[in-house]
ZARODREN-679048 format. One record per residue (C-alpha): residue in three letters; x, y negated, z; residue number from 1. Coordinates in steps of 0.5 Angstrom, whole numbers. Layout:
<rs>
[r 'ALA' [X Y Z] NUM]
...
</rs>
This chain:
<rs>
[r 'MET' [13 -18 -19] 1]
[r 'GLY' [16 -16 -13] 2]
[r 'VAL' [13 -12 -7] 3]
[r 'ASP' [14 -19 -3] 4]
[r 'GLY' [10 -19 4] 5]
[r 'VAL' [7 -11 3] 6]
[r 'ALA' [15 -8 5] 7]
[r 'ASP' [16 -13 11] 8]
[r 'THR' [13 -10 16] 9]
[r 'PRO' [15 -5 21] 10]
[r 'LEU' [9 -1 19] 11]
[r 'VAL' [13 1 12] 12]
[r 'ARG' [19 5 12] 13]
[r 'ARG' [20 4 4] 14]
[r 'VAL' [17 3 -3] 15]
[r 'ARG' [19 6 -8] 16]
[r 'GLY' [17 8 -15] 17]
[r 'ARG' [17 7 -22] 18]
[r 'GLY' [13 2 -27] 19]
[r 'LEU' [7 2 -24] 20]
[r 'PHE' [6 8 -20] 21]
[r 'CYS' [9 7 -13] 22]
[r 'ALA' [9 10 -7] 23]
[r 'VAL' [9 7 0] 24]
[r 'GLU' [13 10 6] 25]
[r 'ILE' [10 9 12] 26]
[r 'GLU' [13 9 20] 27]
[r 'GLU' [7 11 24] 28]
[r 'ARG' [6 6 29] 29]
[r 'ARG' [2 6 35] 30]
[r 'GLY' [-4 12 32] 31]
[r 'VAL' [-3 8 25] 32]
[r 'ASP' [0 13 20] 33]
[r 'ALA' [-2 14 13] 34]
[r 'TRP' [-9 17 13] 35]
[r 'ALA' [-12 10 17] 36]
[r 'VAL' [-8 5 12] 37]
[r 'CYS' [-11 9 7] 38]
[r 'LEU' [-18 7 10] 39]
[r 'LYS' [-17 0 11] 40]
[r 'LEU' [-16 -1 4] 41]
[r 'ARG' [-21 2 1] 42]
[r 'ASP' [-25 -2 7] 43]
[r 'ASN' [-22 -8 4] 44]
[r 'GLY' [-23 -6 -3] 45]
[r 'LEU' [-18 -2 -6] 46]
[r 'LEU' [-17 6 -7] 47]
[r 'ALA' [-10 9 -5] 48]
[r 'LYS' [-8 16 -3] 49]
[r 'PRO' [-4 19 3] 50]
[r 'THR' [1 24 1] 51]
[r 'HIS' [5 29 5] 52]
[r 'GLY' [3 25 11] 53]
[r 'ASP' [7 18 11] 54]
[r 'THR' [7 17 4] 55]
[r 'ILE' [1 12 0] 56]
[r 'ARG' [1 14 -7] 57]
[r 'LEU' [-2 9 -11] 58]
[r 'ALA' [-3 10 -19] 59]
[r 'PRO' [-6 3 -22] 60]
[r 'PRO' [-9 4 -29] 61]
[r 'LEU' [-4 2 -35] 62]
[r 'VAL' [-11 -3 -37] 63]
[r 'LEU' [-8 -7 -30] 64]
[r 'THR' [-8 -16 -32] 65]
[r 'GLU' [-3 -18 -28] 66]
[r 'GLY' [-8 -22 -25] 67]
[r 'GLN' [-11 -15 -21] 68]
[r 'LEU' [-4 -14 -20] 69]
[r 'ALA' [-2 -20 -15] 70]
[r 'GLN' [-10 -19 -12] 71]
[r 'CYS' [-7 -11 -10] 72]
[r 'VAL' [-1 -14 -7] 73]
[r 'GLU' [-6 -19 -2] 74]
[r 'ILE' [-11 -12 -1] 75]
[r 'ILE' [-4 -9 2] 76]
[r 'SER' [1 -14 5] 77]
[r 'ARG' [-6 -17 8] 78]
[r 'THR' [-8 -9 10] 79]
[r 'LEU' [-1 -9 13] 80]
[r 'ARG' [-2 -14 17] 81]
[r 'SER' [-8 -13 19] 82]
[r 'LEU' [-5 -6 22] 83]
[r 'GLU' [2 -8 25] 84]
</rs>
């Protein structure tokens, strides 16, 4: 499963990672930074941790199903679009 929709926003500088342990680097725009994105993700049902000021760390459980992964990608995409 790709990250289509996640990286297709001006807020995202880069998506990187290995396996399920991933990070989204945020390009701050109009006061929206990694912390603001994480708060909005939380409000939409997904917990993530901001690190190094501009990076959002994603570390889902190893027992994640493909359906749950698809739901996480949808939450991230919807959240980023709402903050543009």
